[in-house]
N, C-alpha and C positions, 0 to 999 in steps of 0.2 A: 783605476782602470775600470771601464765598463766592458765586460766580456760576455759573449754569448753567441748563439747561432745567428746566421744571417736572418734578418727579418724580425729579430726579437725586440727591437726598439732601442738599440744602443744610441743611434743618432738622435732619435726623438727625445730620449731621456737626457742626452748630452745637452741639447738645446734648452731643455727645461731647467737643468741644473745651472747652466751658464746664465740664464736669465735670472734665476733666483739668487745666484751669487752677485750678479750685477746689481740687482735691486737692493741687496743687503750691503752693497759697497765693499764686497770681499774681492781682493785681487785674485784673478784667475786667468787661465788660458785653456784652449782646447787644441789638442794635437790629434787629429783623426788619422789613425794608422792606415785606413783604407785609402784615404786621399794621398798619404805619403807614398803609397804603392802604385799610383797611377802612372806607370811608365811602360812603354812598349818598345822593344821587347822587354819583358820583365827580367830584371837583373838577378833575381833570386830571393829566397826567404829572408835574408838578413837585411835587405834594402830598407824596409820601413824602419826597422830598429836602428839602423845606422843614421837615418834621417832624424829619428827621435834623439839619438845621441848628439847629433850636430846642433839641433835647435835648443836642447835643454839648457846650455849655458846662457842663451839669449833670454829665456824665460826667467832664469834666476837673476840675471842682471837687471831686467825690467822691473821685477817685483819679487824680491827675495822671499817674501812670505806668501807667495801666491799658491793657489791650488791649481793643479793641472789635471784636466779631465782628458783621459786617453781611451776613446772607444776602439775596441779591436776584438778580433776572434783570436784567443790564445790557442795555439796549435797543440801544446802539450805542457807538462809540468816543467820541462827544461827551458821552455821559452820564457816562463815567468822569471827565472834567474837571469836570462839574457836581457829582458826588458829592465829588470832592476839594475843591472850593470850599466845600462844605457842612461840611467838617470841617477848618478851617484849622489848620495846624501838625501834622496827623496824617501819619504815614508809612503810605501805603496799599499793601497787597499784594493782588493779585486772584488768587484760586485758583478756577479753573474746575473744577467737579465734573461728571463725565461718566458716562454709561451708554449701552448700545445703545438705539436708538429703541424697539424692541419691548419692552424691559425697562421703559423709562420709561412707555410706554402701559399696560403691565400694572400697574405701581405706581399710576398715576393711576386706573385703573379700579377697583382694589381700595380705594383710600382715599376717593374722592369720594362724596358722599351720593346723587347722582342720576346717571343715564346722561347727562343733558344737561350737567352740570358736567364729567364725564369727557370727553365729546366736545369741549367747548370747550377743555379743557386739551390734548387730543390735537392740536387745531389749533395751539395755541401751541407744542407740541413740534415739529410739522412746520415751522412758521415759524422757530423757533430754529435748527433743523438746516439750513435752506435758506440761512442767512446765511454770508458769507465773511469776517467780521471777527473771528472768535474768537481767532486768534493775535495780533492787535493789541491785544486787550483783556486777555487773561490774562497773569499773571506765571508761574504754575505751573498744572499740571493734575493732577487726582487722579481716578482711576476709582473709582466707588462700586459697581461690579458686576464681579466677576472674570469673565474670559472663560470661557465654558462649554467644558468639555472633552468630547470625544465620549464618549458612554456606551457601555460594552461591549454588544455585541449579545447578546441572550438567545435561546436556542432554546426552543421550546415543548416541553414534556414529553409532548405528545400523540402 
């Protein structure tokens, strides 16, 4: 699972991993939990997990030794157990993708179609970063934005 705040690069990293696995001829699939949740009106927090539970046997039947990449925002420690239950027999590794809050908000502002959508996701970023359970959820952590190095000062030629 690729887990992290909105805007942290889960989808981008998922595409890169899928391409690397394809190039290495490793059987794999992608189940984007955000895409599994695109229903209006939204039926509730378990909807995406139930979709994952429903498609899991299909992935196993298609390629029993396949890797499954599941990008999502894990809401809390309990959700990890619920996701594990949705994919019986799977070995689950959780990789938290991270970036500085200001970078996340810049990314969201640039990608969202309206200022209202961006503002709503900015609130999700704030909520995500106010949590204290990240270390209990993740197995590994990957930064998706390198630290900014100080830029050299420039003198005006005036």
